[in-house]
N, C-alpha and C positions, 0 to 999 in steps of 0.2 A: 504492499501498497503505501502512495506519496505521500510527504511531508504535509500536502495540503489536504491530502484526504482526511490522515490523523485529525490536525487541528480542525476541519469541518467537523468531524464525528467528537472530539472533545468539546467544539465550543456547542453542538447542538446536544452533548450530554447536559453540558452546565446548562442551559435552556430549563431542558425537560427538570431539572432539577431546580432549578430558581423555580419556575413554576409550580412545580409542586406543593413548595418549602410556603409559598405566597396564598396557595389555596387552601393548604393546611394552616396557616395564619390567622388568617380569614375565618376558618371554620373555629380557631378555639380565641381568637377575639386579638390576637396580640399588635394590634393597631396598626400594622402595616397596610396603605392606601392603595388603591386601583391603581393609581397612577402610579407608584412605583414599579409596579407590575409590569405595568405597561412599557416602564422605560427599559427594565432589564431585558423583556424580551426582545423586545427595538432593538438593543443593543446586539443581542444575541445573533440575530437575524441579519444584519450588516456584516458583524465577524465571518459568519459562515460566507455571505454569499458570496463568492471568488467567480472570475469571468472563468467561462470555458475555456477559453484561450488560454489564460498563464495556466489551468491544471494538464491540458497537453504537452505544453514546453515543460514542468515538470516530471510527467511521465517520460518524454525523451530524452532528458537528459539523464531519467533513470537508465534510461535502456540501453546510453549509451554506454556509464557507466558499468552495469552489467557485462556488455559487450567487451567492454576493455579488460575487466577481468579476468573473463575466459577466455581471452586470447592472450594474455599476461600467461596466464597457468596454460594453456596448448604451449608457448613456446619456453617454458621452463620445463613441461614434460618431455617434449625432444629435444630438448638439451639435455637433459640427463638422460636419455635413450641415446642419445647419440654415444654421450659419454662411457654408458657401459658396453655398449657397442668397440668401440675403440678401445679399452680398456682389455675385450673379450679376444680382439684381436691381436692384442699386442703379445697377450698371454702365450697366445696359440702360434705367432711369429717368434718367440721366443724358443718356445718346447720345441719347434721346429729345427729351430736354427742349432739347440743343443743336442737334438739328436743326428744333425750331418756331422757337426763337428765330434760327437762320437764314433760314428760309424768312421769320420778321417781317421783318426785317432787311431782306431780300431786296425785300418787298412796299411798305416804308416806302418804301427807296431809289426802288424804280420810280417808286410815288407822287411822290416830290419831282423827279423830272428831266422828270417829264412836267408837271407844275405848272410849273416853271422852264422847258420848251420851251415850253410854252403862252404864257407869260406875256414870253416873245422873240419870239413871234409877229404879225403885222400882223392887223387887219381886212380885209373888202373896201374900205369908207371910206375906207382911208389911200391907194388908190391912183385916181387922178383920170381917170377915161374918157378914151380914145383912140377915133380913126375906127378903126382898124383896129388887130392885133396879131401880131406873127409868132408861129410854136411856139417859139422861145426866150426871147421876152416873157414866152408865156402861162405857161411850167414858171418863170422868176423867180420872177412874180409867187405862182405854186401854194405855190415852196420857202419865200416867207415867210410865207404863211399859215399851211401846215400843216406840222406841227412836224416836226423834225428826224427822230426816229428813227420816224415814219408817211410819211415823203414816199414812199419808194420803191414798199410797198405802195399809197399811191393814185395816184401815176404810175402803175404797172402796170396797175391798175383803169380810167386813163381811157386809157391805149393801149390798150388790148383794145377799150372804148368808144366812140372815137372817133380815137384817133392824135393825139390832143389838138388836134382842129380844134372850135374854138368855138362854130362855126356847123354841125355838123355835123347832119343830119337821116336819121333811120331810114323807110325809105321803104315798109315794111311797118306799123310801130306809132307810128312819127308821135315816138317820144322825141327829145329836144333836147338838144344841147351836148354839153361835155366830159365829163361824166358819164352821161346819156343819158338825161337825166328824163322820168318819163311819167307824165301830160301833163309837158310844158315849163313850162306855167305853174306849177309848184308853186313851180317856183324864186324865184315874185314875194314869197316870206319873207323872201330875202334879199336885193332888188334887186328896183325894176322897170324896173331896164337890166337883167335875165335876159337877151336875146334877145343884147345887142350887147358884155354887159361880161363876160371870162373872169373875171374878181376876184368876181364877184358867183355864178356859176356856181362857182366855188371853193368859194367858203362855203360853199353849198349845199350841195354836195356832202359836203364836210367834216362838215357836220352830219349830214348824214343817219346818213351812213357811223358816227358814235361814238354818234346816236342807237338804229339799228335792231342795230348789230354790237358796238358799244362802242369800235370803233378800226376808222382805215382797214386796218390789217393782218390784223383780223378779217374783216374785207369780203372783203377779197383771198383767203383762206384759205376762205370761202364759193364766192365767183366760181371760183376754182378747182373746187371739186367738184361745181357746180352749171350753169356756164357764162352765168351771171348774179347778180346780186345786188339 
């Protein structure tokens, strides 16, 4: 309700109370005359008699204030929503950045470990040829040539292919040696003594797995899925 409307009600109410009081006074003989009653009623009528145009002006001003208040509230809510969205996006970006940094650090760490492992290994030429080798001796040579983190995978393949027999021959295909190279003469790229030197065979097998699959463990994964590599 507008300010003018409230005032009108108050004046009208006052008029009603005054009128009732006057009537009661007459009835009880309090001495108030009819002229006083007429004067009070007349004054109340003049206060309440506000032009219609002024009513409309006040109502329009009130509506404008309400619209301004609603617009302010909407702006505040939009700002709060935008700030919350920005906060959530910043948190998401920070999480993604952290994950990328951790992945990069892990990759670099693995690469350093591989380099360190390879630098600690020996080459086939570091082993003096023998007339014969036991399985234990062949495995010991392999441990010194194959990087530590890849040895188990390399061992799994050799065990499946030749059970660590460096003179093993596949009667069907003619594949030869520890890693069953086909043909066996491929291993000549690692040394002319490929037929009798397990170190040469191990070196060739390691090179083959690294070049074709990336590592002995990747070669072993393929071997498990296909039964060959």
